[in-house]
Biopython code that builds the backbone (N, CA, C, O; Angstrom):
import numpy as np
from Bio.PDB.StructureBuilder import StructureBuilder

atoms = [
    (1, "MET", "N", (82.303, 3.420, 134.918)),
    (1, "MET", "CA", (82.362, 4.268, 133.724)),
    (1, "MET", "C", (80.964, 4.284, 133.085)),
    (1, "MET", "O", (80.293, 3.255, 133.021)),
    (2, "ILE", "N", (80.555, 5.413, 132.634)),
    (2, "ILE", "CA", (79.226, 5.501, 131.976)),
    (2, "ILE", "C", (79.285, 4.876, 130.582)),
    (2, "ILE", "O", (80.206, 5.134, 129.807)),
    (3, "GLN", "N", (78.294, 4.059, 130.287)),
    (3, "GLN", "CA", (78.183, 3.328, 129.043)),
    (3, "GLN", "C", (77.620, 4.281, 127.901)),
    (3, "GLN", "O", (78.175, 4.375, 126.806)),
    (4, "LYS", "N", (76.581, 4.914, 128.216)),
    (4, "LYS", "CA", (75.952, 5.906, 127.176)),
    (4, "LYS", "C", (76.821, 7.165, 127.261)),
    (4, "LYS", "O", (77.160, 7.627, 128.350)),
    (5, "LYS", "N", (77.169, 7.704, 126.108)),
    (5, "LYS", "CA", (77.985, 8.924, 126.064)),
    (5, "LYS", "C", (77.153, 10.132, 125.707)),
    (5, "LYS", "O", (77.304, 10.657, 124.603)),
    (6, "ASN", "N", (76.275, 10.605, 126.588)),
    (6, "ASN", "CA", (75.542, 11.830, 126.294)),
    (6, "ASN", "C", (75.241, 12.517, 127.627)),
    (6, "ASN", "O", (75.392, 11.924, 128.695)),
    (7, "PHE", "N", (74.815, 13.767, 127.543)),
    (7, "PHE", "CA", (74.635, 14.565, 128.770)),
    (7, "PHE", "C", (73.499, 13.968, 129.612)),
    (7, "PHE", "O", (73.564, 14.118, 130.832)),
    (8, "ALA", "N", (72.471, 13.310, 129.077)),
    (8, "ALA", "CA", (71.446, 12.753, 129.941)),
    (8, "ALA", "C", (72.043, 11.735, 130.889)),
    (8, "ALA", "O", (71.668, 11.711, 132.061)),
    (9, "SER", "N", (72.966, 10.885, 130.424)),
    (9, "SER", "CA", (73.586, 9.949, 131.321)),
    (9, "SER", "C", (74.554, 10.565, 132.242)),
    (9, "SER", "O", (74.732, 10.098, 133.368)),
    (10, "LEU", "N", (75.201, 11.620, 131.795)),
    (10, "LEU", "CA", (76.086, 12.397, 132.720)),
    (10, "LEU", "C", (75.290, 12.980, 133.894)),
    (10, "LEU", "O", (75.686, 12.913, 135.058)),
    (11, "PHE", "N", (74.161, 13.548, 133.521)),
    (11, "PHE", "CA", (73.282, 14.149, 134.506)),
    (11, "PHE", "C", (72.840, 13.091, 135.566)),
    (11, "PHE", "O", (72.943, 13.291, 136.776)),
    (12, "GLU", "N", (72.350, 11.972, 135.026)),
    (12, "GLU", "CA", (71.876, 10.899, 135.905)),
    (12, "GLU", "C", (72.968, 10.273, 136.789)),
    (12, "GLU", "O", (72.769, 10.053, 137.984)),
    (13, "ASN", "N", (74.126, 9.994, 136.169)),
    (13, "ASN", "CA", (75.156, 9.307, 136.927)),
    (13, "ASN", "C", (76.178, 10.138, 137.655)),
    (13, "ASN", "O", (76.910, 9.628, 138.503)),
    (14, "VAL", "N", (76.235, 11.440, 137.325)),
    (14, "VAL", "CA", (77.232, 12.328, 137.986)),
    (14, "VAL", "C", (76.542, 13.374, 138.800)),
    (14, "VAL", "O", (76.718, 13.455, 140.015)),
    (15, "ILE", "N", (75.751, 14.183, 138.124)),
    (15, "ILE", "CA", (75.188, 15.394, 138.743)),
    (15, "ILE", "C", (74.214, 14.913, 139.864)),
    (15, "ILE", "O", (74.318, 15.346, 141.012)),
    (16, "LEU", "N", (73.309, 14.048, 139.514)),
    (16, "LEU", "CA", (72.297, 13.664, 140.551)),
    (16, "LEU", "C", (72.940, 12.951, 141.717)),
    (16, "LEU", "O", (72.387, 12.986, 142.816)),
    (17, "ARG", "N", (74.042, 12.325, 141.545)),
    (17, "ARG", "CA", (74.715, 11.593, 142.596)),
    (17, "ARG", "C", (75.654, 12.428, 143.395)),
    (17, "ARG", "O", (76.289, 11.945, 144.333)),
    (18, "GLY", "N", (75.751, 13.715, 143.025)),
    (18, "GLY", "CA", (76.588, 14.656, 143.781)),
    (18, "GLY", "C", (78.065, 14.499, 143.521)),
    (18, "GLY", "O", (78.894, 14.866, 144.353)),
    (19, "LEU", "N", (78.403, 13.937, 142.337)),
    (19, "LEU", "CA", (79.818, 13.734, 141.990)),
    (19, "LEU", "C", (80.342, 14.886, 141.073)),
    (19, "LEU", "O", (81.515, 14.869, 140.698)),
    (20, "CYS", "N", (79.492, 15.882, 140.710)),
    (20, "CYS", "CA", (79.922, 17.013, 139.900)),
    (20, "CYS", "C", (80.631, 17.968, 140.806)),
    (20, "CYS", "O", (80.107, 18.315, 141.865)),
    (21, "ASN", "N", (81.843, 18.421, 140.415)),
    (21, "ASN", "CA", (82.531, 19.486, 141.159)),
    (21, "ASN", "C", (82.485, 20.802, 140.507)),
    (21, "ASN", "O", (83.209, 21.710, 140.918)),
    (22, "ALA", "N", (81.653, 20.973, 139.483)),
    (22, "ALA", "CA", (81.441, 22.160, 138.717)),
    (22, "ALA", "C", (82.698, 22.714, 138.188)),
    (22, "ALA", "O", (82.924, 23.920, 138.289)),
    (23, "CYS", "N", (83.532, 21.902, 137.627)),
    (23, "CYS", "CA", (84.789, 22.332, 137.031)),
    (23, "CYS", "C", (84.637, 23.042, 135.712)),
    (23, "CYS", "O", (85.517, 23.800, 135.303)),
    (24, "GLY", "N", (83.554, 22.810, 135.058)),
    (24, "GLY", "CA", (83.234, 23.524, 133.753)),
    (24, "GLY", "C", (83.825, 22.855, 132.558)),
    (24, "GLY", "O", (83.657, 23.385, 131.459)),
    (25, "MET", "N", (84.486, 21.768, 132.659)),
    (25, "MET", "CA", (85.076, 21.046, 131.468)),
    (25, "MET", "C", (84.039, 20.712, 130.447)),
    (25, "MET", "O", (84.218, 20.942, 129.251)),
    (26, "CYS", "N", (82.890, 20.137, 130.951)),
    (26, "CYS", "CA", (81.839, 19.730, 129.961)),
    (26, "CYS", "C", (81.235, 20.972, 129.273)),
    (26, "CYS", "O", (80.925, 20.923, 128.082)),
    (27, "VAL", "N", (81.069, 22.068, 130.003)),
    (27, "VAL", "CA", (80.583, 23.296, 129.400)),
    (27, "VAL", "C", (81.540, 23.795, 128.336)),
    (27, "VAL", "O", (81.142, 24.162, 127.230)),
    (28, "GLY", "N", (82.834, 23.799, 128.708)),
    (28, "GLY", "CA", (83.844, 24.359, 127.807)),
    (28, "GLY", "C", (84.076, 23.524, 126.602)),
    (28, "GLY", "O", (84.405, 24.087, 125.559)),
    (29, "ILE", "N", (83.939, 22.257, 126.644)),
    (29, "ILE", "CA", (84.228, 21.389, 125.462)),
    (29, "ILE", "C", (83.006, 21.189, 124.568)),
    (29, "ILE", "O", (83.172, 20.681, 123.459)),
    (30, "CYS", "N", (81.877, 21.527, 124.947)),
    (30, "CYS", "CA", (80.638, 21.325, 124.185)),
    (30, "CYS", "C", (80.730, 22.008, 122.842)),
    (30, "CYS", "O", (80.778, 23.237, 122.818)),
    (31, "PRO", "N", (80.759, 21.311, 121.722)),
    (31, "PRO", "CA", (80.907, 21.945, 120.462)),
    (31, "PRO", "C", (79.677, 22.758, 119.959)),
    (31, "PRO", "O", (79.789, 23.581, 119.051)),
    (32, "THR", "N", (78.558, 22.508, 120.554)),
    (32, "THR", "CA", (77.356, 23.223, 120.135)),
    (32, "THR", "C", (76.923, 24.296, 121.139)),
    (32, "THR", "O", (75.918, 24.977, 120.937)),
    (33, "ALA", "N", (77.708, 24.440, 122.242)),
    (33, "ALA", "CA", (77.445, 25.458, 123.308)),
    (33, "ALA", "C", (76.002, 25.306, 123.815)),
    (33, "ALA", "O", (75.313, 26.303, 124.030)),
    (34, "CYS", "N", (75.547, 24.056, 124.006)),
    (34, "CYS", "CA", (74.223, 23.848, 124.538)),
    (34, "CYS", "C", (74.247, 23.709, 126.052)),
    (34, "CYS", "O", (73.186, 23.633, 126.671)),
    (35, "LEU", "N", (75.393, 23.675, 126.648)),
    (35, "LEU", "CA", (75.529, 23.501, 128.112)),
    (35, "LEU", "C", (75.865, 24.821, 128.806)),
    (35, "LEU", "O", (76.564, 25.656, 128.232)),
    (36, "ASP", "N", (75.405, 25.008, 129.961)),
    (36, "ASP", "CA", (75.689, 26.170, 130.827)),
    (36, "ASP", "C", (75.532, 25.765, 132.225)),
    (36, "ASP", "O", (75.126, 24.633, 132.489)),
    (37, "PHE", "N", (75.836, 26.644, 133.176)),
    (37, "PHE", "CA", (75.701, 26.399, 134.597)),
    (37, "PHE", "C", (74.360, 26.902, 135.060)),
    (37, "PHE", "O", (73.955, 28.009, 134.705)),
    (38, "ALA", "N", (73.672, 26.120, 135.837)),
    (38, "ALA", "CA", (72.392, 26.565, 136.420)),
    (38, "ALA", "C", (72.714, 27.577, 137.465)),
    (38, "ALA", "O", (73.728, 27.509, 138.160)),
    (39, "GLU", "N", (71.786, 28.553, 137.555)),
    (39, "GLU", "CA", (71.955, 29.621, 138.501)),
    (39, "GLU", "C", (71.355, 29.237, 139.919)),
    (39, "GLU", "O", (70.355, 29.795, 140.371)),
    (40, "ILE", "N", (72.008, 28.297, 140.544)),
    (40, "ILE", "CA", (71.568, 27.848, 141.818)),
    (40, "ILE", "C", (72.802, 27.791, 142.777)),
    (40, "ILE", "O", (73.939, 27.916, 142.320)),
    (41, "VAL", "N", (72.579, 27.610, 144.047)),
    (41, "VAL", "CA", (73.732, 27.623, 145.003)),
    (41, "VAL", "C", (74.741, 26.563, 144.664)),
    (41, "VAL", "O", (75.943, 26.826, 144.636)),
    (42, "ASP", "N", (74.258, 25.350, 144.402)),
    (42, "ASP", "CA", (75.150, 24.230, 144.087)),
    (42, "ASP", "C", (75.225, 24.231, 142.521)),
    (42, "ASP", "O", (74.484, 23.481, 141.886)),
    (43, "SER", "N", (76.025, 24.984, 141.953)),
    (43, "SER", "CA", (76.101, 25.180, 140.511)),
    (43, "SER", "C", (76.439, 23.803, 139.864)),
    (43, "SER", "O", (77.385, 23.122, 140.259)),
    (44, "ALA", "N", (75.638, 23.445, 138.877)),
    (44, "ALA", "CA", (75.837, 22.188, 138.089)),
    (44, "ALA", "C", (75.473, 22.529, 136.645)),
    (44, "ALA", "O", (74.600, 23.357, 136.387)),
    (45, "PRO", "N", (76.155, 21.880, 135.722)),
    (45, "PRO", "CA", (75.835, 22.064, 134.347)),
    (45, "PRO", "C", (74.438, 21.595, 133.970)),
    (45, "PRO", "O", (73.905, 20.657, 134.563)),
    (46, "ARG", "N", (73.860, 22.247, 132.992)),
    (46, "ARG", "CA", (72.541, 21.834, 132.462)),
    (46, "ARG", "C", (72.547, 22.135, 130.967)),
    (46, "ARG", "O", (73.330, 22.930, 130.446)),
    (47, "VAL", "N", (71.603, 21.431, 130.308)),
    (47, "VAL", "CA", (71.434, 21.744, 128.883)),
    (47, "VAL", "C", (70.562, 22.934, 128.770)),
    (47, "VAL", "O", (69.445, 22.906, 129.287)),
    (48, "VAL", "N", (70.985, 23.981, 128.131)),
    (48, "VAL", "CA", (70.178, 25.161, 127.922)),
    (48, "VAL", "C", (69.472, 25.195, 126.581)),
    (48, "VAL", "O", (68.583, 26.024, 126.392)),
    (49, "ASP", "N", (69.800, 24.396, 125.714)),
    (49, "ASP", "CA", (69.146, 24.299, 124.407)),
    (49, "ASP", "C", (69.224, 22.845, 123.915)),
    (49, "ASP", "O", (70.146, 22.443, 123.206)),
    (50, "VAL", "N", (68.202, 22.081, 124.332)),
    (50, "VAL", "CA", (68.182, 20.613, 123.995)),
    (50, "VAL", "C", (68.241, 20.302, 122.557)),
    (50, "VAL", "O", (68.736, 19.243, 122.172)),
    (51, "ASP", "N", (67.732, 21.227, 121.701)),
    (51, "ASP", "CA", (67.765, 21.014, 120.307)),
    (51, "ASP", "C", (69.094, 21.078, 119.671)),
    (51, "ASP", "O", (69.293, 20.524, 118.590)),
    (52, "LYS", "N", (70.062, 21.769, 120.332)),
    (52, "LYS", "CA", (71.408, 21.856, 119.890)),
    (52, "LYS", "C", (72.314, 20.646, 120.236)),
    (52, "LYS", "O", (73.334, 20.407, 119.589)),
    (53, "CYS", "N", (71.893, 19.876, 121.306)),
    (53, "CYS", "CA", (72.701, 18.756, 121.813)),
    (53, "CYS", "C", (72.733, 17.671, 120.700)),
    (53, "CYS", "O", (71.674, 17.291, 120.202)),
    (54, "THR", "N", (73.879, 17.186, 120.319)),
    (54, "THR", "CA", (73.987, 16.144, 119.308)),
    (54, "THR", "C", (74.388, 14.770, 119.952)),
    (54, "THR", "O", (74.589, 13.774, 119.258)),
    (55, "SER", "N", (74.487, 14.775, 121.272)),
    (55, "SER", "CA", (74.890, 13.552, 121.997)),
    (55, "SER", "C", (76.217, 13.084, 121.511)),
    (55, "SER", "O", (76.411, 11.885, 121.310)),
    (56, "CYS", "N", (77.135, 13.979, 121.316)),
    (56, "CYS", "CA", (78.515, 13.705, 120.872)),
    (56, "CYS", "C", (79.371, 12.927, 121.921)),
    (56, "CYS", "O", (80.305, 12.200, 121.583)),
    (57, "GLY", "N", (79.001, 13.121, 123.175)),
    (57, "GLY", "CA", (79.688, 12.495, 124.289)),
    (57, "GLY", "C", (80.974, 13.113, 124.798)),
    (57, "GLY", "O", (81.660, 12.549, 125.650)),
    (58, "LEU", "N", (81.287, 14.279, 124.265)),
    (58, "LEU", "CA", (82.502, 14.956, 124.723)),
    (58, "LEU", "C", (82.388, 15.316, 126.196)),
    (58, "LEU", "O", (83.381, 15.233, 126.918)),
    (59, "CYS", "N", (81.211, 15.715, 126.666)),
    (59, "CYS", "CA", (81.012, 16.077, 128.075)),
    (59, "CYS", "C", (81.310, 14.947, 128.973)),
    (59, "CYS", "O", (81.842, 15.131, 130.068)),
    (60, "VAL", "N", (80.958, 13.709, 128.507)),
    (60, "VAL", "CA", (81.179, 12.497, 129.325)),
    (60, "VAL", "C", (82.739, 12.227, 129.267)),
    (60, "VAL", "O", (83.316, 11.865, 130.293)),
    (61, "GLU", "N", (83.369, 12.386, 128.178)),
    (61, "GLU", "CA", (84.754, 12.063, 128.053)),
    (61, "GLU", "C", (85.655, 12.860, 128.929)),
    (61, "GLU", "O", (86.690, 12.339, 129.347)),
    (62, "VAL", "N", (85.324, 14.153, 129.256)),
    (62, "VAL", "CA", (86.176, 15.058, 130.056)),
    (62, "VAL", "C", (85.779, 15.062, 131.521)),
    (62, "VAL", "O", (86.524, 15.573, 132.358)),
    (63, "CYS", "N", (84.620, 14.504, 131.850)),
    (63, "CYS", "CA", (84.134, 14.571, 133.212)),
    (63, "CYS", "C", (84.858, 13.680, 134.204)),
    (63, "CYS", "O", (84.894, 12.455, 134.088)),
    (64, "MET", "N", (85.451, 14.381, 135.214)),
    (64, "MET", "CA", (86.161, 13.663, 136.259)),
    (64, "MET", "C", (85.280, 12.824, 137.136)),
    (64, "MET", "O", (85.720, 11.815, 137.687)),
    (65, "GLY", "N", (83.989, 13.248, 137.278)),
    (65, "GLY", "CA", (83.046, 12.565, 138.093)),
    (65, "GLY", "C", (82.716, 11.233, 137.462)),
    (65, "GLY", "O", (82.319, 10.330, 138.197)),
    (66, "CYS", "N", (82.850, 11.026, 136.130)),
    (66, "CYS", "CA", (82.576, 9.758, 135.479)),
    (66, "CYS", "C", (83.711, 8.721, 135.819)),
    (66, "CYS", "O", (83.525, 7.516, 135.650)),
    (67, "ARG", "N", (84.820, 9.198, 136.275)),
    (67, "ARG", "CA", (85.916, 8.289, 136.547)),
    (67, "ARG", "C", (85.924, 7.753, 138.001)),
    (67, "ARG", "O", (86.737, 6.895, 138.343)),
    (68, "LEU", "N", (85.017, 8.265, 138.839)),
    (68, "LEU", "CA", (84.925, 7.845, 140.194)),
    (68, "LEU", "C", (84.186, 6.515, 140.359)),
    (68, "LEU", "O", (84.032, 6.030, 141.480)),
]
sb = StructureBuilder()
sb.init_structure("model")
sb.init_model(0)
sb.init_chain("A")
sb.init_seg("    ")
for serial, (resi, resn, name, xyz) in enumerate(atoms, 1):
    if name == "N":
        sb.init_residue(resn, " ", resi, " ")
    sb.init_atom(name, np.array(xyz, "f"), 0.0, 1.0, " ", f" {name:<3s}", serial, name[0])
structure = sb.get_structure()
């Protein structure tokens, strides 16, 4: 389980390790709408507006990749 509850830790521990299945839960739950999907073949969420991110941790809470 990820200790830090922010998108940076989600990116490092889930996305970079190939554990993201692009379900969209993190994008959908983000209260500031700062997440979106990258327009690449292996779609993965990314922060589109870093100034909007409040590090609330909701993206980590809903991520199935964090539970692996």
